[in-house]
C-alpha positions as CSV (number, residue, x, y, z in Angstrom):
1,M,-3.2,9.1,-6.9
2,K,-4.1,10.1,-10.4
3,R,-5.7,8.4,-13.4
4,S,-4.5,9.8,-16.7
5,S,-5.3,8.1,-20.0
6,G,-6.7,5.1,-18.1
7,K,-3.5,4.4,-16.3
8,L,-3.2,4.4,-12.5
9,Q,-0.5,6.6,-11.1
10,L,0.4,6.6,-7.4
11,L,2.4,9.6,-6.3
12,Y,4.8,9.4,-3.4
13,L,7.4,11.8,-2.1
14,V,10.0,9.6,-0.3
15,G,12.9,11.1,1.7
16,N,15.8,8.7,2.1
17,K,18.8,8.6,4.4
18,T,16.8,9.6,7.5
19,D,19.6,8.0,9.5
20,L,21.9,11.0,8.5
21,V,20.0,13.6,10.7
22,R,22.9,16.1,11.0
23,S,23.3,16.4,7.2
24,R,19.6,16.9,6.6
25,Q,18.8,19.6,3.9
26,V,15.0,19.4,3.9
27,T,12.9,19.4,7.1
28,T,10.2,16.8,7.6
29,Q,7.6,19.6,7.8
30,R,8.7,21.1,4.5
31,G,8.6,17.6,2.9
32,R,5.1,17.0,4.2
33,K,3.9,20.4,3.1
34,F,5.3,19.9,-0.4
35,A,3.7,16.4,-0.7
36,A,0.3,17.7,0.5
37,A,0.4,20.5,-2.0
38,N,1.1,18.1,-4.8
39,G,-1.3,15.4,-3.7
40,A,1.4,12.9,-2.8
41,N,1.9,10.5,0.0
42,F,4.9,11.4,2.2
43,F,7.4,8.9,3.7
44,E,10.8,9.2,5.2
45,V,12.9,6.1,5.1
46,S,16.4,4.8,5.6
47,A,17.4,2.0,3.3
48,A,20.8,1.7,5.2
49,I,19.1,0.7,8.5
50,N,15.9,-0.6,6.9
51,H,13.8,2.0,8.7
52,L,10.2,2.2,7.4
53,V,11.1,0.6,4.0
54,D,8.6,-2.2,4.5
55,E,5.9,0.2,5.6
56,L,6.4,2.2,2.4
57,L,6.1,-0.9,0.2
58,V,3.0,-2.1,2.1
59,D,1.4,1.3,1.8
60,M,2.0,1.3,-2.0
61,V,0.4,-2.1,-2.3
62,V,-2.6,-1.0,-0.1
63,Q,-3.1,2.2,-2.1
64,W,-2.8,0.4,-5.4
65,R,-5.3,-2.3,-4.3
66,K,-7.7,0.4,-3.0
67,E,-7.6,2.3,-6.3
68,I,-8.1,-0.9,-8.4
69,T,-11.0,-1.8,-6.2
70,Q,-12.6,1.6,-6.6
71,H,-12.1,1.4,-10.3
72,E,-13.7,-2.0,-10.5
73,F,-16.7,-1.0,-8.3
74,S,-17.3,2.1,-10.4
75,R,-17.0,0.1,-13.6
76,L,-19.5,-2.4,-12.4
77,G,-21.8,0.3,-11.0
78,L,-21.7,-1.1,-7.4
79,P,-22.0,1.3,-4.4
80,M,-19.0,1.6,-2.1
81,Q,-19.0,2.4,1.7
82,P,-15.5,3.3,2.9
83,T,-14.4,2.4,6.5
84,T,-11.0,3.4,7.9
85,T,-8.8,1.0,9.7
86,A,-5.3,1.6,11.1
87,V,-2.4,-0.1,9.3
88,S,0.7,0.9,11.1
89,S,1.2,3.3,14.0
90,T,4.8,3.8,13.1
91,A,4.0,4.9,9.5
92,G,1.1,7.1,10.8
93,G,-1.1,6.1,7.9
94,A,-4.5,4.5,7.5
95,A,-5.8,2.2,4.9
96,T,-9.4,2.0,3.7
97,S,-11.4,-1.2,3.2
98,F,-14.5,-1.1,1.2
99,A,-17.9,-2.9,1.6
100,F,-20.6,-3.2,-1.0
101,E,-24.2,-4.4,-1.1
102,S,-24.7,-7.6,-2.9
103,R,-28.0,-9.4,-3.0
104,G,-29.2,-7.8,0.3
105,R,-26.1,-8.7,2.4
106,Q,-22.9,-7.0,3.1
107,S,-19.6,-8.5,2.1
108,W,-16.0,-7.2,2.3
109,T,-13.6,-7.0,-0.6
110,S,-10.5,-6.6,1.5
111,T,-10.0,-6.0,5.2
112,L,-6.4,-5.0,4.7
113,S,-5.8,-6.0,8.3
114,N,-2.3,-7.2,7.7
115,P,-0.8,-6.1,4.3
116,K,2.6,-7.7,5.1
117,N,0.9,-11.2,5.1
118,M,-0.5,-10.3,1.7
119,L,3.0,-9.5,0.3
120,Q,4.3,-12.7,1.8
121,R,1.6,-14.8,0.1
122,I,2.3,-13.2,-3.2
123,F,6.0,-13.9,-3.1
124,K,5.6,-17.3,-1.5
125,Q,3.6,-18.4,-4.6
126,Q,6.4,-17.3,-6.9
127,F,9.4,-18.7,-5.0
128,T,8.1,-21.9,-3.4
129,S,10.7,-24.6,-4.1
130,K,9.7,-28.2,-4.6
131,S,10.7,-30.8,-2.0
132,C,12.9,-33.8,-2.9
133,M,9.8,-36.1,-2.9
134,E,8.0,-33.9,-5.4
135,L,11.1,-33.8,-7.6
136,Q,11.3,-37.6,-7.6
137,K,7.7,-37.9,-8.7
138,S,8.3,-35.6,-11.7
């Protein structure tokens, strides 16, 4: 993750077509090494069989929210205390939720316990259709 000219940039190295193992040209180890050297998050997915695609999208949202939260806390001058919680054992990653002191008590900004639910809530708000009863009232 980088911030250049005030804009948030998340850097990911994503290997696709993991279902085509025999025609692989880059090893997983080489991909991980390259991603680590360049400060990127590494994922291998297969869009054809939908392998780890959801986990990649969830990780992007989690990292984006974490970075936005960090930026807001630093902008407001609030102290942060990171705690690590596991997100997905298949993706092998972890997300961080942050706590801050506010008027002598501790409150949580985000537990990130289930990022898929968060995505479902976002899209549900945009695509919720009205029932027949609601249409008659309009």
